[in-house]
DSSP file (Angstrom, degrees, kcal/mol; ACC not computed):
  #  RESIDUE AA STRUCTURE BP1 BP2  ACC     N-H-->O    O-->H-N    N-H-->O    O-->H-N    TCO  KAPPA ALPHA  PHI   PSI    X-CA   Y-CA   Z-CA
    1    1 A X              0   0    0      0, 0.0     2,-0.1     0, 0.0     5,-0.0   0.000 360.0 360.0 360.0 134.7    0.8  -47.4  -25.2
    2    2 A X     >  -     0   0    0      1,-0.1     4,-2.3     4,-0.0     3,-0.4  -0.364 360.0-116.8 -71.0 151.0   -2.2  -47.5  -22.9
    3    3 A X  H  > S+     0   0    0      1,-0.2     4,-2.6     2,-0.2     5,-0.2   0.873 116.3  54.1 -55.1 -38.7   -5.0  -50.1  -23.5
    4    4 A X  H  > S+     0   0    0      1,-0.2     4,-2.3     2,-0.2    -1,-0.2   0.879 108.5  49.3 -65.5 -35.6   -7.5  -47.3  -24.2
    5    5 A X  H  > S+     0   0    0     -3,-0.4     4,-2.4     2,-0.2    -2,-0.2   0.906 110.8  49.8 -67.7 -41.8   -5.2  -45.9  -26.9
    6    6 A X  H  X S+     0   0    0     -4,-2.3     4,-2.7     2,-0.2    -2,-0.2   0.918 111.2  49.6 -62.2 -43.7   -4.7  -49.3  -28.4
    7    7 A X  H  X S+     0   0    0     -4,-2.6     4,-2.7     1,-0.2    -2,-0.2   0.926 112.2  47.0 -61.8 -45.8   -8.5  -49.8  -28.5
    8    8 A X  H  X S+     0   0    0     -4,-2.3     4,-2.6     2,-0.2    -1,-0.2   0.881 112.1  51.3 -64.3 -37.5   -9.1  -46.4  -30.1
    9    9 A X  H  X S+     0   0    0     -4,-2.4     4,-2.3     2,-0.2    -2,-0.2   0.932 111.7  46.2 -64.2 -45.6   -6.3  -47.1  -32.7
   10   10 A X  H  X S+     0   0    0     -4,-2.7     4,-2.1     2,-0.2    -2,-0.2   0.913 113.2  49.7 -63.4 -42.4   -7.8  -50.4  -33.6
   11   11 A X  H  X S+     0   0    0     -4,-2.7     4,-2.6     1,-0.2    -2,-0.2   0.915 109.5  52.3 -61.5 -43.1  -11.3  -48.9  -33.8
   12   12 A X  H  X S+     0   0    0     -4,-2.6     4,-2.6     1,-0.2    -2,-0.2   0.905 108.3  50.3 -59.1 -42.7   -9.9  -46.2  -36.0
   13   13 A X  H  X S+     0   0    0     -4,-2.3     4,-2.5     2,-0.2    -1,-0.2   0.891 110.5  50.0 -64.1 -39.3   -8.3  -48.7  -38.4
   14   14 A X  H  X S+     0   0    0     -4,-2.1     4,-2.5     2,-0.2     5,-0.2   0.928 111.8  47.8 -63.5 -45.0  -11.6  -50.6  -38.6
   15   15 A X  H  X S+     0   0    0     -4,-2.6     4,-2.6     1,-0.2    -2,-0.2   0.919 112.9  48.6 -62.6 -43.6  -13.5  -47.4  -39.4
   16   16 A X  H  X S+     0   0    0     -4,-2.6     4,-2.8     2,-0.2    -1,-0.2   0.903 111.3  49.6 -64.2 -40.7  -10.9  -46.4  -42.0
   17   17 A X  H  X S+     0   0    0     -4,-2.5     4,-2.3     2,-0.2    -2,-0.2   0.922 113.0  46.4 -64.4 -43.5  -11.0  -49.8  -43.7
   18   18 A X  H  X S+     0   0    0     -4,-2.5     4,-2.4     2,-0.2    -2,-0.2   0.903 113.0  50.2 -65.1 -40.6  -14.8  -49.8  -43.8
   19   19 A X  H  X S+     0   0    0     -4,-2.6     4,-2.7    -5,-0.2    -2,-0.2   0.917 109.3  51.3 -62.7 -43.9  -14.7  -46.2  -45.2
   20   20 A X  H  X S+     0   0    0     -4,-2.8     4,-2.6     1,-0.2     5,-0.2   0.931 110.2  49.4 -59.2 -45.5  -12.2  -47.2  -47.8
   21   21 A X  H  X S+     0   0    0     -4,-2.3     4,-2.4     1,-0.2    -2,-0.2   0.932 112.2  47.8 -58.9 -46.1  -14.4  -50.2  -48.9
   22   22 A X  H  X S+     0   0    0     -4,-2.4     4,-2.8     2,-0.2    -1,-0.2   0.882 110.8  50.9 -65.5 -38.1  -17.4  -47.9  -49.1
   23   23 A X  H  X S+     0   0    0     -4,-2.7     4,-1.8     2,-0.2    -1,-0.2   0.932 111.2  48.4 -63.6 -44.4  -15.5  -45.3  -51.1
   24   24 A X  H  <>S+     0   0    0     -4,-2.6     5,-2.6    -5,-0.2     6,-0.9   0.897 112.9  48.8 -62.0 -39.0  -14.3  -47.9  -53.6
   25   25 A X  H ><5S+     0   0    0     -4,-2.4     3,-1.2     4,-0.2     6,-0.3   0.929 110.9  49.5 -64.5 -45.2  -17.9  -49.2  -53.8
   26   26 A X  H 3<5S+     0   0    0     -4,-2.8    15,-0.4     1,-0.3    14,-0.2   0.766 109.1  52.9 -67.9 -24.8  -19.3  -45.7  -54.4
   27   27 A X  T 3<5S-     0   0    0     -4,-1.8    -1,-0.3    -5,-0.2    -2,-0.2   0.500 120.7-107.9 -87.5  -4.3  -16.7  -45.1  -57.2
   28   28 A X  T < 5S+     0   0    0     -3,-1.2    -3,-0.2    -4,-0.4    -2,-0.1   0.562  88.1 117.9  92.7   8.9  -17.7  -48.3  -58.9
   29   29 A X  S   <S+     0   0    0     -5,-2.6    -4,-0.2    -6,-0.2    -5,-0.1   0.750  91.4  24.5 -77.5 -22.9  -14.6  -50.3  -58.1
   30   30 A X  S    S+     0   0    0     -6,-0.9     2,-0.3    -5,-0.1    -5,-0.2   0.492 127.9  39.7-117.2 -10.1  -16.7  -52.9  -56.2
   31   31 A X        -     0   0    0     -7,-0.4    -1,-0.1    -6,-0.3     0, 0.0  -0.924  50.8-158.5-136.9 160.0  -20.1  -52.4  -57.8
   32   32 A X        +     0   0    0     -2,-0.3     2,-0.8    -3,-0.1     3,-0.1   0.276  55.3 123.1-118.8   7.1  -21.5  -51.8  -61.3
   33   33 A X     >  -     0   0    0      1,-0.2     4,-2.2     2,-0.1     3,-0.2  -0.604  49.9-157.8 -73.6 108.4  -24.8  -50.4  -60.1
   34   34 A X  H  > S+     0   0    0     -2,-0.8     4,-2.6     1,-0.2     5,-0.2   0.855  89.5  53.8 -58.8 -39.2  -24.8  -46.9  -61.8
   35   35 A X  H  > S+     0   0    0      1,-0.2     4,-2.4     2,-0.2    -1,-0.2   0.921 110.0  47.5 -62.1 -44.3  -27.3  -45.5  -59.3
   36   36 A X  H  > S+     0   0    0      2,-0.2     4,-2.5     1,-0.2    -2,-0.2   0.899 111.9  50.4 -64.0 -41.0  -25.1  -46.5  -56.4
   37   37 A X  H  X S+     0   0    0     -4,-2.2     4,-2.4     2,-0.2    -2,-0.2   0.928 111.5  47.3 -64.0 -45.9  -22.0  -45.1  -58.1
   38   38 A X  H  X S+     0   0    0     -4,-2.6     4,-2.0     2,-0.2    -2,-0.2   0.914 113.8  47.4 -62.8 -43.1  -23.8  -41.7  -58.7
   39   39 A X  H  X S+     0   0    0     -4,-2.4     4,-2.5    -5,-0.2    -1,-0.2   0.897 110.8  53.3 -64.4 -39.7  -25.1  -41.5  -55.2
   40   40 A X  H  X S+     0   0    0     -4,-2.5     4,-2.5   -14,-0.2    -2,-0.2   0.918 108.4  48.3 -61.1 -44.8  -21.6  -42.4  -53.9
   41   41 A X  H  X S+     0   0    0     -4,-2.4     4,-2.7   -15,-0.4     5,-0.2   0.887 110.6  52.5 -63.5 -38.2  -20.0  -39.6  -55.9
   42   42 A X  H  X S+     0   0    0     -4,-2.0     4,-2.9     2,-0.2     5,-0.4   0.926 110.1  47.9 -62.3 -45.1  -22.6  -37.2  -54.6
   43   43 A X  H  X>S+     0   0    0     -4,-2.5     4,-2.4     2,-0.2     5,-2.0   0.920 112.8  48.9 -61.8 -44.6  -21.9  -38.2  -51.0
   44   44 A X  I  <>S+     0   0    0     -4,-2.5     5,-2.7     3,-0.2     6,-0.2   0.946 117.8  39.4 -60.8 -49.2  -18.1  -37.9  -51.5
   45   45 A X  I  <5S+     0   0    0     -4,-2.7     5,-0.3     3,-0.2    -2,-0.2   0.896 125.5  34.0 -70.2 -41.6  -18.4  -34.4  -53.1
   46   46 A X  I  <5S+     0   0    0     -4,-2.9    -3,-0.2    -5,-0.2    -2,-0.2   0.773 134.5  15.2 -89.4 -27.3  -21.1  -32.9  -50.9
   47   47 A X  I  X5S+     0   0    0     -4,-2.4     4,-1.4    -5,-0.4    -3,-0.2   0.805 124.6  41.5-113.8 -51.6  -20.4  -34.5  -47.5
   48   48 A X  I  ><S+     0   0    0     -5,-2.0     4,-2.8     2,-0.2     5,-0.2   0.930 111.5  50.5 -73.8 -46.0  -17.0  -36.1  -47.3
   49   49 A X  H  ><S+     0   0    0     -5,-2.7     4,-2.6    -6,-0.2     5,-0.2   0.923 111.6  47.5 -63.0 -45.2  -14.8  -33.5  -49.0
   50   50 A X  H  > S+     0   0    0     -5,-0.3     4,-2.4    -6,-0.2    -1,-0.2   0.897 113.2  50.6 -60.7 -36.7  -16.1  -30.6  -47.0
   51   51 A X  H  X S+     0   0    0     -4,-1.4     4,-2.6     2,-0.2    -2,-0.2   0.928 111.0  47.2 -65.0 -45.5  -15.6  -32.6  -43.8
   52   52 A X  H  X S+     0   0    0     -4,-2.8     4,-2.4     2,-0.2    -2,-0.2   0.906 111.8  51.2 -63.3 -41.8  -12.0  -33.5  -44.8
   53   53 A X  H  X S+     0   0    0     -4,-2.6     4,-2.1    -5,-0.2    -1,-0.2   0.922 110.9  48.7 -60.8 -44.5  -11.3  -29.9  -45.7
   54   54 A X  H  X S+     0   0    0     -4,-2.4     4,-2.0     1,-0.2    -2,-0.2   0.925 110.1  50.9 -61.3 -45.5  -12.7  -28.8  -42.3
   55   55 A X  H  < S+     0   0    0     -4,-2.6    -1,-0.2     1,-0.2    -2,-0.2   0.910 109.7  50.9 -60.2 -42.5  -10.6  -31.3  -40.4
   56   56 A X  H >< S+     0   0    0     -4,-2.4     3,-0.8     1,-0.2    -1,-0.2   0.912 112.6  45.3 -61.4 -43.1   -7.4  -30.2  -42.3
   57   57 A X  H 3< S+     0   0    0     -4,-2.1    -1,-0.2     1,-0.2    -2,-0.2   0.784 122.5  36.4 -74.0 -25.8   -8.0  -26.5  -41.4
   58   58 A X  T 3X S+     0   0    0     -4,-2.0     4,-3.0    -5,-0.2     5,-0.3   0.104  79.8 123.7-110.6  20.5   -8.9  -27.3  -37.7
   59   59 A X  H <> S+     0   0    0     -3,-0.8     4,-2.6     1,-0.2     5,-0.2   0.874  74.0  46.0 -54.3 -48.0   -6.4  -30.1  -37.2
   60   60 A X  H  > S+     0   0    0     -4,-0.2     4,-2.1     2,-0.2    -1,-0.2   0.934 116.1  45.6 -64.3 -46.0   -4.6  -28.6  -34.2
   61   61 A X  H  > S+     0   0    0      1,-0.2     4,-2.3     2,-0.2    -2,-0.2   0.921 115.0  47.6 -62.0 -44.9   -7.8  -27.6  -32.4
   62   62 A X  H  X S+     0   0    0     -4,-3.0     4,-3.0     2,-0.2     5,-0.2   0.886 109.4  53.0 -66.3 -38.8   -9.4  -31.0  -33.1
   63   63 A X  H  X S+     0   0    0     -4,-2.6     4,-2.5    -5,-0.3    -1,-0.2   0.937 111.4  46.6 -61.4 -45.6   -6.4  -33.0  -31.9
   64   64 A X  H  X S+     0   0    0     -4,-2.1     4,-2.0    -5,-0.2    -2,-0.2   0.912 113.3  49.2 -61.8 -43.2   -6.3  -31.0  -28.7
   65   65 A X  H  X S+     0   0    0     -4,-2.3     4,-2.7     2,-0.2    -2,-0.2   0.925 111.9  47.8 -62.9 -45.7  -10.1  -31.6  -28.2
   66   66 A X  H  X S+     0   0    0     -4,-3.0     4,-2.4     1,-0.2    -2,-0.2   0.895 110.2  52.2 -63.9 -40.4   -9.9  -35.3  -28.9
   67   67 A X  H  < S+     0   0    0     -4,-2.5     4,-0.2    -5,-0.2    -1,-0.2   0.897 112.3  46.6 -62.3 -38.9   -7.0  -35.7  -26.5
   68   68 A X  H >< S+     0   0    0     -4,-2.0     3,-0.9    -5,-0.2    -2,-0.2   0.926 112.8  48.9 -67.4 -45.2   -9.0  -33.9  -23.9
   69   69 A X  H 3< S+     0   0    0     -4,-2.7    -2,-0.2     1,-0.2    -1,-0.2   0.872 118.4  38.5 -63.0 -38.2  -12.1  -36.0  -24.6
   70   70 A X  T 3< S+     0   0    0     -4,-2.4    -1,-0.2    -5,-0.2    -2,-0.2   0.244  84.7 127.7-101.4  13.4  -10.3  -39.3  -24.5
   71   71 A X    <   -     0   0    0     -3,-0.9    -3,-0.1    -4,-0.2    -4,-0.0  -0.472  47.0-157.1 -69.0 138.2   -8.0  -38.5  -21.6
   72   72 A X              0   0    0      1,-0.2    -1,-0.1    -2,-0.2    -4,-0.1   0.162 360.0 360.0-102.1  18.0   -8.1  -41.1  -18.8
   73   73 A X              0   0    0      0, 0.0    -1,-0.2     0, 0.0    -2,-0.0   0.491 360.0 360.0 -70.1 360.0   -6.8  -38.7  -16.2
């Protein structure tokens, strides 16, 4: 594996871990602040879910695009 690939993989894992923490916080697993929980659910439903749905439907195109963007050729 190339160093750039390893770096991107590690960065991806960091982003995913931070995202997981924030999702847990927004769902009330890490906080008891009702306002924060409601805002978190709103963000998940209105922003994150449509984004995940889009990524799923465009997965092949996006993978090709990302490979092109991060190519070290």
